[in-house]
DRENGU-322624 format. One record per residue (C-alpha): y, z, x; residue in one letter. Coordinates in steps of 0.1 Angstrom, whole numbers, plus 5000, padded with zeros to 4 digits. Each point is the difference from the previous one (the first is absolute). Layout:
YZXA...
This chain:
589459906956M503649904993L502750125024K502850224987P502549804981I503349945018N502749994973R503449985018P501149704979L499450194967Q502350295009F502549775016S500149794968A500750324979V503050085023I501349644999I499850004961M501950334997W502649885025S500549674982L500250194967L502850225013L502049705013I499549804968I500850304978S503450045016I500849634997A498850014963T502350294991I503049815015L499149684982I499450164967I503350205003H502049685007T497949774978Q500449725025H497649735009V499849925037Y498649665012I499349975038L499549665015E498649955035W500349655015N496749985019I500549645012I502149704992S498449655001T502949755002L502050104969T497250184982T499950385005P496850204996I501050334985L498250334994L501650154969T499650374990L501450154967V500750374996A500750084963D499650324981P496749894983I498449885032G501050305020M498850254974L496749834997F499549995037S500650375002C497350054973A497649785020V500650195033L499850344983L496649914984I498749845032S500950305021S498150244977N497049764996V499749975038L499950385003I497350014973F498149735019S499750225031T497550214980V498549744977Y499349755029M499350255028R496349905004D500949635003D499549885036P502549724994F502950224988I502649835022N499149664986R500350144965F503450155008T501349675015A498949824968L501850254978V503249965021L499849624996L499650064962F503250215000I501849755021L499149724976S501450174969I503250085019N500449645010L499749914964L502750254991I502649915026F499649625004L501749804972P499049675015H497049844982L498549845031M500250325021I499050204970L496649845003L499450215031L500050314979G498349844970W497149855020D499850305023G499350224969L497249774989G498349965034I500350375010V498850124966S496949785003F499250155034I500550354987L497949954969V497149875020V500550285026Y496750184993Y498149675005Q497450034972N499149754972P502150184974K503250015021S499449635010L499849894964A503150204991A501849865030G499149644990I501350054965I503250175013T500649725026A499349714976L502150144972T503050075023N499549665016R500749844966V503350175000G500749905036D499449634992V502250024968I502850165020L499749725026L500449744973L503050184985S501650005035I499449625002A501749964966W503050205013T500749765028I502349794977N502550295001Q500449975038G499150365007H497450274994W502150314995F498850204970I503550134992I501649654998N497549814978I501749834971W498849824969E498949645003S498049744981S496750155013I500950364995S497450054973S497249885024I501350235028Q500150304976V496449944988I498749975036R501950315013I498850204970T496449895006L500250095037A501350354990A497350044974I497249955025T501450275023K500750254972R496649944985A501049924965Q497849804975I498149785008P500150115037F499250374994S496450015013S501050035037W501950334997L497050224989P497849825025A502450095029A499050364998I497249915024A502750055027A500350355016P501950244977T503250025022P500249624997V499550034962S502950254999A502249745016L498749694981V500350164966H503350185005S502649835021S498749695019T497849724987L500350044962V503750075001T500749695021A499749784969G502250244980V502650015027F500049625002L500749984963L502950255003I501549815029R499749674981F500950154966Y503549854996P498549655006F496850064980L501950154970H501949674996S496949854983I499750144965P496250004998I499650215032F500650344984N497749934971T497249875022A500050305024I500350244971L496949864983L498050005033I501150365008A499150144966V496549845001C499550145035T501050354989I497650004971L497049875018I500550235031A500450304977G496849934980L498049945032S501150325016A498750214971I496349945009T500349955038E498150255022C501349905035D502950235009I501949735020K499449734974K501550224973I503250045021I499949625007A499949924963L502950244994S501949805026T499349694979L501450184970S503150125018Q500749665015L499949874964G502650254991I502249895028I499749644990I500650094964T503450145010R500849685018L499049814968G502450224981L502849895023N500550325020A499149945036P501650325012H497850214978L497049805012A501050085036F500550374991F496550024986H498649815030M501450275023L498750304980T496649834995H499649945037A500550365008L497850174974F497349735004K499950065038A499650374991L497149924977L498249815026F500550265028V498750274977C497149794989A499349915036G499850375009S497450044972F498049715012I500250125036N498550344993V497349854977H498649795029L502049694990H498549964966T502349864973Q498050084969D502050224977L496850164986R499150165033W503250205001M501150314982G501450365001N502449905028L502950224988S498550315016S498949825032Q502949765006M503050164983P502849815017V498549664994A499050074964T503550144992A501749695015C497749764982I501050174968R503649925008V499149645008A498149964968N502950154980L502449765017A497649724991L500050104963C503850035000G500150384994F503650134996P502150085031F497549855025I500649675019A498249774976G501850144969F503549885010Y499049645004S497349964974K502050184973D502949775006L497849704998I498550104967I503350104985E501649675010S497049814986A500550184967I503849984999N500349635009N498949724977P496549935013N496749884985N498450284980L496549935012A501150035036M501750334993V496950144982I497749895029L502450165025A499950334980L496249984998L499849975037R501850345003V497150164981G497349825020L501650125033T499850364988S496549944988F498449895033Y502250235020S498750314982V496449885004R500749965037F501350365002R497350154978L497149855021V501450075035T501850334995I498550204971W496449874995S497150165018P499249885035N497249745000A499849935038C497550145025S500350375009G500049925037I503449824999I502850225014N503149944979I503250115017Y503649895006E501449905034E503650065011K500649645010M499149904964V502150274984I503249895018I500249644985P498950134966I502850264998I502649765012V499149724975L499650254971S503450155007S501649665000I498149894969S501550294981I503649965011T500549635007V500349894964G502950234993A501749915033I499749624996I501050004964S503550125010W500349775031V501049645001S498649725000P498150144971V502549994972R498550164969N501149944964S500350284975V498149954967Y500750194968F496850004981L498650204970P498150315008L496649864989Y500449695023I501250225028K496950225000I497649714993A499049955036P499450375005L498050024968A497849715012L499450175033V499050324982T497849814976L498149835029G499650345017F498650174969V497749714991L498549985035R499650385001W498150004966L497849715011L499150175033T499550364988T498549964966S496150005001P499849754972S502149745017T499250075037R498649655005S502649734995C498849694981E501949775024L497950145029I496650034983T500149654985N499049765028P502049704986Y503350194996S499550195033H499349685020W503049834983A502250305009S498850015036C500749635005T503550044986I498949854967W498249705015Y503149915020L498350055034A497049764994P502249754982L502749985026S497950045032S496349944996Q500349744973F502649805019T498350045034L496549904989K500549634995S502149945033P497550205020L497049814985L501749675006A500950095036S496350115006H498749664987H502649815022L498950215030L496349924995K500549634991S502849895023I500750245029D496350095004Q498649684985G500849645006W503250075020F497950225024E497749705004T502549735008I502350235022S499850035037G497750304999Q497749824975G499949695021T499250195032N497250194982S498549674987N500249855035L498350305015I497249984974T499549635005S500150055038N497250264998N497949774978I500449705024L499250225030I496750084985T499349644992M500949825033I497649985030P500250295024K501449835031S503250015021P501049654991T499750074963S502250315002Y502649805020L500149724974V500250244971F502850215015A502149695008T499549864965S501050344985R503250015021V500949654988I499350094964L502250315002M502949815016A499749734973T500250274972I503050175015L501849675005R499449904964I501450344988R
């Protein structure tokens, strides 16, 4: 029988997060008010004439994002006190989450490429440990995909650091154009693509839901996936100097949006649906970068982080009361049993769809309006508008199944709400409602005013309404109750594998290297190399020794001669080597 769990670290971590949030919030208000950028340098040690400096940058964008990270982390840690209460290793889990939060803050405040690797690699290593936290085959497979994909970005970032050595420094804010700028731009972009899970590196993000739900709330909202986006925003003045950069990331983002939206339509895993919506929202953020508006991209990154954390916390409360099952089809009729969580998840879904006057509306509406108003590719604009309808489509399906449909779980399950879950849900939902309006009037987010015809102005809202009505009809009409995309095995398998992206980018690429390594292991390490090595030689000598012992006469003289000759032989072999 397990002993009662001692959780002083968990409650101490919550207090530390709220204290840091209070301190950072005060500093953020002052920095945003003055619109100054502060650079702090600490001379750690000087070797002859070469100083070793630790540089910190405090700018409005970084401080605002750090506040969002600390706010989400504080509420997620409160939620984890309930979700992880039966875990005997809760203190170890809390320490890993604190390391995760520390890594993203190092990435935010360190403008030095070499020291930035502490946060960049820290995110990759800690995310792998947290994804494999449950120690089962599914979580191990997801952790391997997550670690290998992120490791590709780590290696590419190391190469870009090596290419930057010709400038004589590694400060992000001081990088200038050179003859190899295009190579640096390509590598930094590829490194950011792996962390933000864009095509063709999208398969690891849905797989990372194998981690505990509090970890998923951090990974998909404000830590791991936003690291790549934040890196692009930090590097944007340098990356934008290459003309093909904007076109390339715009094409990648639009393809990611479309594929993620189509896959979410038929998915039945509640956490995977939210993960696919994260892919879609990341595509929207990168679309705004491709349209040359980094401040709007940062605006949507902040609002998305808040309502996505709310989605995961509400979904985690559903999973917790349903004995940790994640299947959407086992849930239903939760509005009367969990009224607070269902009301708040409606708010989060409306923010995800871009419903008017909620957080997601202010940023997404501006993104769509600027895409229509500025001279852009028509196909890109049409696909971006189609994504609005897809988001509404799978969001309504999510709500219909979990909130209004009949309950399909066992009758012995006690469904109830706990106070420690209600607190973070209410805090996050309140902020998700108001933060869009607040940030839209506060620098560093400088919004443009677009004068558009009425039919273009209401186009996003019309698409949201169309997706809502279409999903309602497909779900409630008896003649169309079964969706063709779900009943058809080929389209369903294609949708569940993100339209064959997962097998093509992970299993397909890993099969040949793993098979080759297996053959090399059998033929070299466990084959002829094993025979000629010291261990193989020793084994052969022992075998021959045993054979000779059985052959020689059984007398003391024979044993003495044999032992002496064996010693001489071993000395000769060692001398030759």
